[in-house]
Legacy VTK file of the C-alpha trace (Angstrom):
# vtk DataFile Version 3.0
C-alpha trace
ASCII
DATASET POLYDATA
POINTS 225 float
14.948 14.404 3.308
13.074 13.461 0.116
10.208 11.026 0.527
10.649 7.490 -0.782
8.233 8.334 -3.622
10.247 11.392 -4.623
13.332 9.190 -4.702
11.550 6.668 -6.912
9.999 9.203 -9.293
12.797 11.753 -9.541
11.785 14.756 -11.642
8.488 13.032 -12.529
7.332 13.745 -8.973
6.611 17.328 -10.100
4.072 15.998 -12.620
1.784 14.870 -9.806
-1.270 16.849 -8.747
-0.423 19.135 -5.763
-2.696 17.125 -3.444
-1.023 13.873 -4.534
2.387 15.458 -3.943
1.212 16.354 -0.448
0.153 12.775 0.336
3.281 11.196 -1.122
5.819 13.919 -0.401
6.538 13.662 3.323
9.266 11.755 5.142
9.947 10.838 8.763
11.737 14.161 9.299
8.560 16.125 8.568
6.781 14.622 11.601
3.416 14.403 9.836
1.147 11.619 8.623
-1.710 11.298 6.144
-4.902 9.832 7.599
-7.846 9.187 5.312
-11.469 8.054 5.587
-13.777 7.119 2.754
-15.894 4.516 1.045
-15.069 1.702 -1.328
-17.698 1.663 -4.051
-17.107 -2.017 -4.633
-14.793 -4.725 -3.297
-14.678 -7.990 -5.241
-12.633 -11.195 -5.196
-12.468 -14.283 -7.379
-14.130 -17.213 -5.599
-11.368 -19.564 -6.763
-8.845 -17.799 -4.520
-11.071 -17.429 -1.444
-9.047 -19.974 0.541
-5.736 -18.255 -0.230
-7.204 -14.895 0.764
-8.520 -16.405 3.988
-5.047 -17.707 4.841
-3.685 -14.199 4.340
-6.101 -12.624 6.822
-4.038 -13.625 9.866
-1.132 -11.551 8.555
-3.292 -8.711 7.258
-2.745 -9.567 3.583
-6.084 -9.060 1.814
-9.262 -10.949 2.748
-12.073 -13.082 1.220
-14.848 -10.471 1.566
-16.841 -8.654 -1.092
-19.300 -5.796 -0.809
-20.544 -2.423 -1.961
-20.243 0.948 -0.235
-17.761 -0.333 2.344
-16.375 2.293 4.779
-12.596 2.259 5.097
-9.671 4.122 6.614
-6.065 4.478 5.499
-3.082 5.554 7.611
0.237 6.556 6.071
2.954 7.239 8.644
6.618 7.836 7.800
9.223 6.446 10.191
12.714 4.951 10.284
12.711 1.202 10.865
15.161 -0.781 13.015
17.531 -1.107 10.035
17.697 2.651 9.502
15.476 2.632 6.405
12.975 5.365 5.608
9.612 3.592 5.766
5.970 4.470 5.036
3.047 2.533 6.492
-0.082 1.587 4.569
-2.641 0.553 7.174
-5.982 -0.088 5.467
-9.121 -1.130 7.358
-12.316 -2.141 5.568
-15.440 -2.107 7.728
-17.755 -4.851 6.481
-20.971 -5.540 8.370
-19.623 -8.838 9.703
-16.064 -7.779 10.500
-13.249 -5.269 10.039
-10.673 -6.562 7.566
-7.086 -5.357 7.277
-4.745 -4.971 4.324
-1.456 -3.663 5.690
1.947 -2.982 4.192
5.148 -1.013 4.733
7.203 0.473 1.925
10.883 1.396 1.719
13.099 2.753 -1.051
15.804 0.202 -1.842
18.965 1.835 -3.157
20.303 -1.597 -4.085
17.263 -2.340 -6.261
16.728 1.310 -7.290
13.028 0.999 -6.568
10.447 0.857 -3.817
10.014 -2.477 -2.063
6.623 -3.179 -0.504
6.479 -5.539 2.472
2.972 -7.000 2.586
1.252 -7.875 5.851
2.153 -7.123 9.436
5.177 -9.475 9.568
6.943 -8.543 6.318
7.216 -12.099 5.010
6.375 -10.988 1.453
8.572 -8.428 -0.333
7.327 -7.012 -3.638
9.190 -4.783 -6.095
7.143 -1.772 -7.200
7.307 0.314 -10.348
6.129 3.878 -9.639
5.116 6.380 -12.314
3.134 9.590 -12.740
-0.259 9.059 -14.393
-1.520 11.451 -17.125
-4.237 12.765 -14.769
-1.685 13.852 -12.165
-2.175 10.714 -10.131
0.359 8.117 -9.083
0.460 4.662 -10.660
1.971 1.654 -8.891
2.637 -1.658 -10.632
3.909 -4.687 -8.723
6.737 -6.870 -9.975
8.879 -9.669 -8.557
7.736 -11.146 -5.241
9.931 -12.827 -2.641
9.095 -14.810 0.508
11.279 -14.591 3.621
11.017 -16.717 6.778
13.895 -17.163 9.207
17.040 -18.106 7.213
14.994 -19.052 4.141
14.178 -16.836 1.201
13.011 -17.522 -2.317
11.468 -15.849 -5.335
7.807 -16.758 -5.902
7.036 -17.943 -9.471
4.933 -15.460 -11.412
2.223 -18.052 -12.121
1.592 -18.354 -8.378
1.319 -14.628 -7.731
-0.802 -11.714 -8.842
0.255 -8.474 -10.498
-1.278 -5.500 -8.733
-2.017 -2.200 -10.441
-2.853 0.692 -8.143
-3.816 4.178 -9.289
-4.516 7.033 -6.911
-5.466 10.504 -8.088
-7.242 13.640 -6.894
-10.648 14.512 -8.324
-10.990 18.299 -8.273
-14.728 18.175 -8.955
-15.415 15.853 -6.033
-12.652 17.421 -3.912
-11.717 13.881 -2.900
-9.027 11.336 -3.612
-9.911 8.403 -5.832
-8.262 4.996 -5.798
-8.465 1.928 -8.008
-6.778 -1.404 -7.240
-6.791 -4.526 -9.396
-4.804 -7.743 -8.850
-4.516 -10.162 -11.782
-3.036 -13.635 -12.203
-1.831 -14.862 -15.630
-3.890 -18.067 -15.298
-7.168 -17.190 -13.585
-7.426 -13.521 -14.513
-8.675 -10.943 -12.018
-8.104 -12.078 -8.434
-9.099 -9.087 -6.350
-10.171 -5.502 -6.988
-11.650 -2.463 -5.344
-12.232 1.215 -6.082
-13.475 4.135 -4.056
-13.029 7.694 -2.847
-11.700 9.227 0.347
-10.704 12.402 2.114
-7.308 12.736 3.775
-5.845 15.143 6.291
-2.292 15.749 7.394
-1.729 14.941 11.061
1.061 16.319 13.254
2.996 13.457 14.880
5.446 15.553 16.920
3.681 14.952 20.232
1.836 11.657 19.777
4.505 9.947 17.687
3.832 6.842 15.607
0.930 4.691 16.907
2.135 1.251 17.977
-0.500 -0.519 15.866
0.946 1.101 12.731
4.337 -0.546 13.207
4.867 -4.061 11.799
5.091 -6.943 14.263
8.252 -8.145 12.531
10.765 -6.317 10.325
12.682 -8.047 7.534
16.192 -6.871 6.673
16.323 -8.570 3.289
14.940 -6.589 0.394
LINES 1 226
225 0 1 2 3 4 5 6 7 8 9 10 11 12 13 14 15 16 17 18 19 20 21 22 23 24 25 26 27 28 29 30 31 32 33 34 35 36 37 38 39 40 41 42 43 44 45 46 47 48 49 50 51 52 53 54 55 56 57 58 59 60 61 62 63 64 65 66 67 68 69 70 71 72 73 74 75 76 77 78 79 80 81 82 83 84 85 86 87 88 89 90 91 92 93 94 95 96 97 98 99 100 101 102 103 104 105 106 107 108 109 110 111 112 113 114 115 116 117 118 119 120 121 122 123 124 125 126 127 128 129 130 131 132 133 134 135 136 137 138 139 140 141 142 143 144 145 146 147 148 149 150 151 152 153 154 155 156 157 158 159 160 161 162 163 164 165 166 167 168 169 170 171 172 173 174 175 176 177 178 179 180 181 182 183 184 185 186 187 188 189 190 191 192 193 194 195 196 197 198 199 200 201 202 203 204 205 206 207 208 209 210 211 212 213 214 215 216 217 218 219 220 221 222 223 224
């Protein structure tokens, strides 16, 4: 089975660096995961959105912390969710001196929307359309689009002025022999909301025996895309 990123990129998937293809090219049938450890050179947030970021902490959606040289880990596991959808976890932990902060998500490929949908947080209340492309340096570029909120029977599209547009670029640096990542979230009114950049190493882990760790799975799964 093709990974959700192969489905999104099509033939452009072959333009990715071999190490990026490895990290983004596995599916649940391969019984492997990508587990990375590294350091964020800098994590920064706009002080005007500190309260909103604090509210998101409970559901593992960003956080109101800033710092330099912050250790972090990232866990990407592929599994099939309760609705039969191929899913990839993005479990990110940032180890600040005062606390460990989480920024979690799960991604699926939506055939109906013909794109990847990213469920932010550990309860999948926020669904975000993603535009995936191959970067000139062999990396992968992710740009967020429309955002929707789901709770019980209710669901609505969030106005663009109340959200941020995230741009994520991940690539492999042959000189450093490490992955590099850059994330920037911008709002049309207040400008940059949140950003971080850093480097990490990643290894492929066999999941045949251990399976998918329970803390990787979301606490709630949303059927609506």
